[in-house]
N, C-alpha and C positions, 0 to 999 in steps of 0.2 A: 503493499501499499504507500501511498505516496504522502509523505510527511513534510509540511511546510518547515523552515527554516525558524529558528525562535526570532522574535523581534529585536531589536537592541534595547526596547525597555526591559524585555524579559530577561536578556543576558545581564543587563545591568543590576535589576531587582536580584536575580542568582548571585551574581559577585557581592552584592550589597549583603544579603542574608550568609552566605558563607564566610566573609569577613568581619563585618562588625558585630554583629551579636555573639559569633563564635570567638572574637579576642576580648569582648567585653566578658562572657560567661567564664573564660579561663582566668581574667584577671580576678574576677568576682571571687572563683572558686578559692584560689591560691591566697587572695586575702582571708577568707573565713576560715580556710585551716590554719591559717598563722593566728587568728585570734582565739578558734574554737579548736577543740579534741577534732579528729575528722568523725568520728560516730555522731558527733551534734553537727557539724556542718553538712553531714552527708543526709541528714533529715529534710535540707530543703528541698532534695527532689521531689518529698511529699506533697509540697506545695503546687507543684506545676499542674497536675491535674484539675486543683482550685483555681487557680488562674486562669486555665485555660477555658473551663466552663463558663465563668462569669464573663471572660474578655470577647467568649463568643457569643455570649449573650448580648453585651454591652456593644461591639461593634457589626456585629452581624445579625443580630435581630433574632437570634435563636432562642427556643423556649428552653427555660429551667423548668423541669418536672420533677415528680415525684422520685422517680428512679435516678435522675441526677444528684437530687439532696440527699437520697439515702446513700448514694456512693459515696459523697464525699462526706457526708456523717461518718462512714464507715473509716475513708483515708484518715479523718482527724481523731478518731479514737484511735487508731494505729499509730498516729503520732506522738497520741498523748501517752500511750504506754511504751513507746520508744524514748521519748523524754523524761519521762519520769518513772522509768523503773528503777528498783534498788540500785542495779547494776550502774546505771548510767549515773546516779548519785553520787557513786564512789569515785567516780572519773572526774568529776567538776572541781 
């Protein structure tokens, strides 16, 4: 099948997303592991689905229903157990 080549805008957008957010994320990660133990800093990844759901609702107009809220509550419960477990309390 014939595939059209990407537009210059698409190439620039791809280049931007490869470079800018990646560089920022790497910088932020290394700053976090300097400030906090790696086990605490890695829990930031639990926030990704929460931010994604609310960002898509805000910018794309997607609806956030009961399933999404239930899933996010489970993520928050998991985050709570990781951050406030007795093992984590000893490492702080």
